[in-house]
N, C-alpha and C positions, 0 to 999 in steps of 0.2 A: 064367629073366631070372634074379633076383637073383644064385642059385651064377655063372652065367656073367659076372652083371658082376662077380664078386668075384674069380672066376681073372682075367679079368682084369686086374682091380685089382692082382691077389698077381704076377702076371706081369710089369705092366710095370717094380711095385717092383721085384722081383728081377732088370732088365733094367738098370734102374740100380745094381744091388751094392749094395742097402741090405738088410739081413738081415731077417726076416723071423720077429719073435717069437711061439710061443705057447705060453703058460705054462698051468699049471691053473685059474689063478685066468681068464685075457683068454677060457679056454675053457668056465667058467662061468658067465661073463656072455654069452659068444655066447650058448649057449643056452636064459639064462634069458633073453632080450631077446628069440630065438625062440619061446617058450613064448608071452610075455606079447603075442606080434607074433599068433600063431596064433589065441588068445585072445579077443583086438581084433575080431577079423574073426570070430569064429564067434559071437561075444554080438552084433552088426552082424548073422552073416545071420540069427539065432533072431528079433531083437528085428522084424527085418524080415517074418519068416515069424508073426508073431502080429501082423500089423498094424500094426508101427508104419513113420508115414508115409514117404516116400525124401525127398522134400520137407523131411524133416528132417536129412536128412544134414550136411549143409555146417552147421548149430549143431552135431551132433556132433563135424563134425571138430576143428572151433577149438574147440570147449571140452580130447580128448584131446588136443591141436598144444598148447594150454596147461598142463596135465597134465606132458605129456614135458619141457616146457620147465623150467618147475619140479620135476620128482624132478632134471634133470640135475642144476641149480643146485643145491639140499637132498643131496643122497647121493653125487652125482657127483664135487662141489667144481670145479662149470665157473663160467667167471666170470659172472657179469652185470651187460654192457657195460650201453651205452646202448641199442645195439643190440639185444641182450636187453628190455632193456626197453621200448625203441616199438613191438618183436615182436610182447608184451605187451599193447601197446597197442591195439593192430592188432588185434589177436585180440577183446580185446575190446568193442571196438564193434564191429567188423564183426555180433557175435553178438549186439550191442545192437538192432545194425539191422537182423537176421534176424528179430528176436525183434517188431523194433514193427511188420517187414513181417506177421507172422503167420503164419511158416513152424515 
């Protein structure tokens, strides 16, 4: 599904006359991101197979979203504006609520 969406996006960009740039560094980042995403999925599936409660999934997802946001800021030099700070605050609040509820 992701590949089809990427092809559609590439076709739309080409249709607007925008060049598609694929440098070796960009391809390496895409490959690394794909390997990391597959690793996260594999880790989650193995954790569930070993008895990790499925109800704990929202807490895990929220934590991984916060980590991804912070990695983007720290290593990819993405701006940390008020919207992203609010997102981190909401993730932290949601994680706290889930933990308080015993999930």
